[in-house]
C-alpha positions as CSV (number, residue, x, y, z in Angstrom):
1,X,57.9,31.7,303.8
2,X,56.5,32.8,300.4
3,X,54.9,36.0,300.7
4,X,52.5,35.6,297.9
5,X,49.9,38.4,298.9
6,X,52.2,41.3,298.2
7,X,53.6,39.8,294.8
8,X,50.1,39.6,293.6
9,X,49.0,42.9,294.2
10,X,51.2,45.3,296.4
11,X,53.9,45.3,293.5
12,X,51.2,47.1,291.3
13,X,50.5,49.8,293.5
14,X,53.4,52.1,292.9
15,X,52.4,52.3,289.2
16,X,48.9,52.1,288.8
17,X,48.4,55.6,289.5
18,X,50.5,56.7,286.5
19,X,49.1,54.2,283.9
20,X,47.5,57.1,282.2
21,X,50.8,58.6,281.0
22,X,51.7,55.3,279.6
23,X,48.9,54.6,277.2
24,X,49.8,53.6,273.8
25,X,48.6,56.7,272.1
26,X,49.8,60.3,272.0
27,X,47.8,63.1,273.7
28,X,45.9,65.5,271.7
29,X,47.5,68.6,273.0
30,X,51.0,69.1,272.2
31,X,51.9,70.5,275.6
32,X,50.2,72.0,278.6
33,X,50.9,73.2,282.1
34,X,48.0,72.6,284.8
35,X,47.7,73.6,288.4
36,X,45.4,71.6,290.4
37,X,44.1,71.8,294.1
38,X,43.3,68.5,295.8
39,X,41.1,67.7,298.6
40,X,39.7,64.6,300.4
41,X,37.5,64.2,303.3
42,X,36.1,61.0,305.0
43,X,35.7,59.4,308.3
44,X,38.4,60.6,310.4
45,X,40.5,61.6,307.9
46,X,41.3,64.9,305.7
47,X,43.8,65.6,303.1
48,X,44.6,68.5,301.2
49,X,47.3,69.3,298.6
50,X,48.2,70.4,295.2
51,X,49.4,69.0,292.0
52,X,51.3,70.4,289.2
53,X,51.1,68.8,285.8
54,X,52.9,69.4,282.5
55,X,54.1,67.8,279.1
56,X,55.5,68.2,275.8
57,X,55.6,66.3,272.6
58,X,52.0,65.2,272.9
59,X,52.7,63.6,276.3
60,X,55.9,61.7,275.5
61,X,57.7,63.9,278.2
62,X,55.6,64.8,281.2
63,X,56.2,65.4,284.7
64,X,53.5,65.5,287.8
65,X,54.5,66.8,291.1
66,X,52.0,66.2,294.2
67,X,52.2,67.6,297.5
68,X,49.7,66.6,300.2
69,X,48.9,66.7,304.1
70,X,46.7,64.1,305.7
71,X,45.3,64.5,309.0
72,X,43.6,61.3,310.6
73,X,41.7,60.9,314.0
74,X,40.8,57.5,314.7
75,X,40.0,55.7,318.0
76,X,41.3,58.6,319.9
77,X,44.7,58.8,318.2
78,X,45.7,61.6,315.8
79,X,48.4,61.5,313.0
80,X,49.6,64.0,310.3
81,X,51.4,62.5,307.2
82,X,53.3,64.7,304.6
83,X,53.9,63.5,301.1
84,X,55.5,65.0,298.2
85,X,56.0,62.8,295.0
86,X,57.5,63.7,291.6
87,X,56.4,61.4,288.4
88,X,58.5,61.8,285.5
89,X,58.0,60.2,282.1
90,X,60.5,60.7,279.5
91,X,59.9,58.2,276.2
92,X,60.6,54.9,277.2
93,X,61.2,55.7,281.0
94,X,59.1,56.3,283.9
95,X,60.5,57.6,287.2
96,X,58.8,57.9,290.5
97,X,60.6,60.0,293.2
98,X,59.7,60.7,297.0
99,X,61.0,63.9,297.5
100,X,61.1,63.7,301.2
101,X,63.0,60.3,301.4
102,X,65.0,61.2,298.3
103,X,64.4,57.8,296.9
104,X,63.1,57.0,293.5
105,X,62.3,54.0,291.3
106,X,62.8,53.6,287.5
107,X,60.9,51.3,285.2
108,X,60.8,50.8,281.4
109,X,57.6,52.1,279.6
110,X,57.3,48.6,277.8
111,X,56.4,47.1,281.1
112,X,53.8,49.9,281.7
113,X,52.4,49.2,278.6
114,X,52.1,45.6,279.2
115,X,50.4,46.4,282.5
116,X,47.9,48.6,280.8
117,X,46.8,46.2,278.2
118,X,46.5,43.6,281.2
119,X,44.4,46.0,283.2
120,X,42.5,47.2,280.1
121,X,41.7,43.6,278.9
122,X,40.3,42.8,282.6
123,X,38.3,46.2,282.8
124,X,36.5,45.7,279.1
125,X,33.3,44.1,280.3
126,X,32.6,42.2,277.1
127,X,36.2,41.1,276.3
128,X,36.9,43.6,273.7
129,X,39.1,46.7,273.9
130,X,37.2,50.0,273.6
131,X,37.6,52.0,270.4
132,X,37.6,55.4,272.4
133,X,36.8,57.1,275.8
134,X,33.2,57.3,275.4
135,X,32.8,53.4,274.6
136,X,35.0,52.4,277.4
137,X,32.7,54.3,279.6
138,X,29.4,53.0,278.3
139,X,30.6,49.3,278.0
140,X,31.6,49.4,281.8
141,X,28.5,50.6,283.4
142,X,29.5,54.6,283.2
143,X,27.3,57.6,281.9
144,X,28.0,60.0,279.5
145,X,26.6,63.2,280.3
146,X,26.2,66.8,278.6
147,X,29.0,68.8,277.9
148,X,30.0,71.6,280.6
149,X,32.8,74.4,280.7
150,X,35.8,74.3,282.8
151,X,38.5,77.2,282.9
152,X,36.6,78.3,279.6
153,X,36.9,74.8,277.8
154,X,34.3,73.0,276.7
155,X,34.6,69.6,278.5
156,X,33.3,66.1,278.0
157,X,31.7,64.8,281.0
158,X,31.2,61.4,282.3
159,X,30.7,59.1,285.5
160,X,32.6,55.8,285.7
161,X,33.2,53.7,289.0
162,X,31.5,56.5,291.3
163,X,34.1,59.1,289.7
164,X,32.7,62.1,287.8
165,X,35.4,63.5,285.4
166,X,35.4,66.8,283.0
167,X,38.0,66.1,280.5
168,X,39.0,68.7,277.7
169,X,40.8,67.2,274.7
170,X,41.9,64.1,276.8
171,X,43.2,66.3,279.7
172,X,40.9,65.7,283.2
173,X,40.3,69.3,284.5
174,X,38.0,68.5,287.1
175,X,37.3,65.2,289.1
176,X,34.9,64.5,291.5
177,X,33.7,61.3,293.8
178,X,31.2,61.0,296.6
179,X,30.9,57.4,297.9
180,X,30.8,55.6,301.3
181,X,31.2,58.8,303.1
182,X,34.3,60.0,301.3
183,X,34.3,63.1,299.0
184,X,37.2,63.5,296.7
185,X,37.8,66.7,294.6
186,X,40.7,67.4,292.0
187,X,40.0,71.0,290.4
188,X,42.4,72.7,288.0
189,X,42.8,76.4,288.9
190,X,45.3,77.1,285.9
191,X,45.6,75.7,282.6
192,X,47.7,76.7,280.0
193,X,47.6,74.5,276.5
194,X,50.5,74.5,273.8
195,X,53.1,76.6,275.7
196,X,56.6,76.3,276.1
197,X,57.4,74.4,279.2
198,X,61.0,74.8,280.9
199,X,63.4,71.8,280.6
200,X,64.0,72.2,284.4
201,X,60.4,70.8,284.9
202,X,61.7,67.7,283.9
203,X,65.0,67.4,285.5
204,X,65.7,64.7,288.2
205,X,66.7,66.6,291.6
206,X,69.9,66.2,292.9
207,X,70.7,63.5,295.4
208,X,67.9,60.9,294.7
209,X,68.8,57.3,295.0
210,X,67.1,55.2,292.7
211,X,66.1,51.5,293.9
212,X,64.8,48.7,291.4
213,X,61.0,48.1,291.8
214,X,60.1,44.6,292.8
215,X,57.3,42.4,291.2
216,X,57.1,44.0,287.9
217,X,57.6,40.8,286.1
218,X,55.8,38.5,283.9
219,X,54.3,36.8,287.0
220,X,53.0,39.7,288.3
221,X,51.3,40.8,285.0
222,X,50.0,37.5,284.4
223,X,48.3,37.5,287.9
224,X,46.5,40.4,287.1
225,X,45.0,38.7,284.0
226,X,44.1,35.9,286.1
227,X,46.4,33.3,285.1
228,X,49.6,32.4,286.4
229,X,52.3,30.9,284.2
230,X,52.9,27.2,284.5
231,X,56.1,27.7,285.9
232,X,55.7,30.4,288.6
233,X,56.6,29.9,292.2
234,X,53.0,30.5,293.1
235,X,51.6,28.0,290.9
236,X,53.8,25.4,292.4
237,X,52.9,26.4,295.8
238,X,49.5,26.0,295.8
239,X,49.6,22.4,297.2
240,X,51.6,23.7,300.2
241,X,48.8,26.5,300.8
242,X,46.0,23.9,301.1
243,X,42.5,23.6,299.4
244,X,41.1,26.5,297.7
245,X,38.7,28.8,299.4
246,X,35.1,28.1,298.9
247,X,34.4,31.8,298.6
248,X,33.2,32.7,295.2
249,X,34.2,35.7,293.2
250,X,30.8,37.0,293.2
251,X,30.7,36.7,296.9
252,X,33.6,38.7,297.3
253,X,32.7,41.2,294.9
254,X,29.5,41.7,296.8
255,X,31.4,42.0,300.1
256,X,33.9,44.7,299.0
257,X,31.2,46.7,296.9
258,X,31.1,49.5,299.5
259,X,35.0,49.9,300.2
260,X,36.3,53.3,300.0
261,X,39.3,55.2,301.1
262,X,40.0,59.1,301.1
263,X,42.5,59.9,298.4
264,X,42.1,56.2,296.6
265,X,40.6,55.2,293.7
266,X,39.0,51.5,293.2
267,X,40.3,49.2,290.6
268,X,38.3,46.3,289.3
269,X,38.5,43.3,291.2
270,X,40.5,40.5,290.3
271,X,40.6,36.7,290.8
272,X,43.0,33.9,290.2
273,X,43.2,30.4,291.3
274,X,40.3,30.9,293.6
275,X,41.9,34.0,295.5
276,X,40.2,37.3,295.1
277,X,41.8,41.0,295.4
278,X,40.6,44.6,295.4
279,X,43.2,47.3,295.0
280,X,42.6,51.0,296.0
281,X,45.0,53.1,294.4
282,X,46.4,56.5,295.9
283,X,47.7,59.4,293.7
284,X,51.3,58.5,294.7
285,X,53.2,55.6,295.5
286,X,50.4,54.3,298.0
287,X,47.5,52.2,298.3
288,X,45.5,49.5,300.2
289,X,44.5,45.8,299.1
290,X,41.8,43.6,300.4
291,X,42.5,39.9,299.5
292,X,40.6,36.5,300.2
293,X,43.2,34.0,300.4
294,X,43.2,30.2,301.0
295,X,43.6,29.5,304.6
296,X,46.9,27.8,304.4
297,X,48.4,31.1,303.3
298,X,47.2,32.9,306.4
299,X,48.9,30.1,308.3
300,X,52.0,30.8,307.1
301,X,51.8,34.5,307.4
302,X,50.8,34.0,311.0
303,X,53.9,31.7,311.8
304,X,56.0,34.1,310.1
305,X,54.8,37.0,312.3
306,X,54.8,34.8,315.6
307,X,55.7,37.1,318.3
308,X,54.9,40.2,316.2
309,X,51.3,40.0,316.3
310,X,48.3,41.3,318.2
311,X,45.4,39.3,318.3
312,X,41.8,40.4,318.4
313,X,38.1,39.4,317.4
314,X,36.3,41.1,314.5
315,X,32.7,40.2,314.0
316,X,33.4,37.0,315.7
317,X,36.3,35.7,313.7
318,X,39.6,35.3,315.1
319,X,41.9,38.1,313.7
320,X,45.5,39.8,314.3
321,X,47.6,42.9,313.2
322,X,51.3,42.2,312.5
323,X,54.3,44.1,311.0
324,X,56.9,42.1,309.5
325,X,59.8,41.9,306.7
326,X,58.9,40.1,303.5
327,X,61.4,37.9,301.6
328,X,62.4,41.0,299.7
329,X,63.2,42.9,302.7
330,X,60.3,45.4,302.7
331,X,58.3,46.2,305.8
332,X,54.6,45.4,305.4
333,X,51.7,45.9,308.2
334,X,48.6,43.7,307.3
335,X,45.5,42.5,309.5
336,X,44.3,39.0,308.7
337,X,40.7,37.8,309.7
338,X,40.3,33.9,309.8
339,X,36.9,32.6,308.0
340,X,37.1,28.8,308.4
341,X,33.5,28.5,307.1
342,X,35.1,29.6,303.8
343,X,38.6,27.9,304.3
344,X,39.8,31.6,303.8
345,X,41.8,34.1,305.4
346,X,40.7,37.9,304.5
347,X,44.1,40.2,304.3
348,X,43.8,43.9,304.4
349,X,47.3,45.7,304.0
350,X,49.1,48.9,302.8
351,X,52.0,49.8,300.7
352,X,53.8,51.8,302.4
353,X,53.3,50.5,306.1
354,X,50.7,52.1,307.5
355,X,48.9,52.0,311.1
356,X,46.5,49.4,312.4
357,X,43.7,52.2,312.9
358,X,44.1,53.1,309.2
359,X,43.7,49.4,308.2
360,X,40.7,49.0,310.4
361,X,39.2,51.9,308.3
362,X,39.2,49.5,305.3
363,X,38.2,46.3,306.9
364,X,35.3,47.8,308.8
365,X,33.6,48.6,305.4
366,X,33.8,44.8,304.1
367,X,30.5,43.2,304.3
368,X,31.4,39.5,305.0
């Protein structure tokens, strides 16, 4: 079974959260140490935590350690999730390490830059790349606001994609978002600029088992730009997946316009070959996706999940929840809702695997 869904979107989730570390330009500050407090509250979910960030050589070498506790109470069920993730950037290499499972992934910075260019190209409203942050904000529907002071520093302040940021010399010192009943805050409590950062802050902890990340290839990058290479497996599989969905990209964007998730930031909606998607990126190796895919893809997933799915009805449409292992040996859980009137299946999924209740938090916000 060709798992086109995760190859198009899920492979990008572990890396989208740290794209800022992989931009093509050096940071204005030579070095810094910043300590943040994090909080997210939303329907049935509360997340609290800390983030410690440091860098040297104008950002060429950086480390971000994020620890969080998420408590969820949905449909009478309670759960608690602990996370502790370290992200290291050193010259041409990005390493993301889960300190609880003692596993990590490595990726070449060149691939990060390719992905950054692809995303920037997709986000530029008029097809041109912005010359600076202010131009980028204003071209993409954001607001540039009067300067304010954070920790004694005069900061640029702007709102973009329902997120308000306070930035000092390229460094975010405060971030707030309030949308869809979800409140997110990231506030710097300590900030030291142009200081000596101990080499130990950039060291890989002992006992980490590194794995090769799947999906960061030319096909995945081309998918983000909305174009599959002519020789890709996905392009050749279109006939097997049946006719394209009749749901337009404009209809999809309207349907997911209000979708939010505690601790996650929305990325721009994407479309390719009539299939549409939205990524919600978390601060670590996590995130959610909503994908409108042609009905044939859903049929393949339903067949592959036979005996492992639970059926239900969502707003009058047949739906099911399943947890399976994809062709690369990775576990995935998803909800699929059938929309025969659009020749389409609506997927809601997450990486890493999560519960049906959390996926329902996403699905309940889709207005389709």
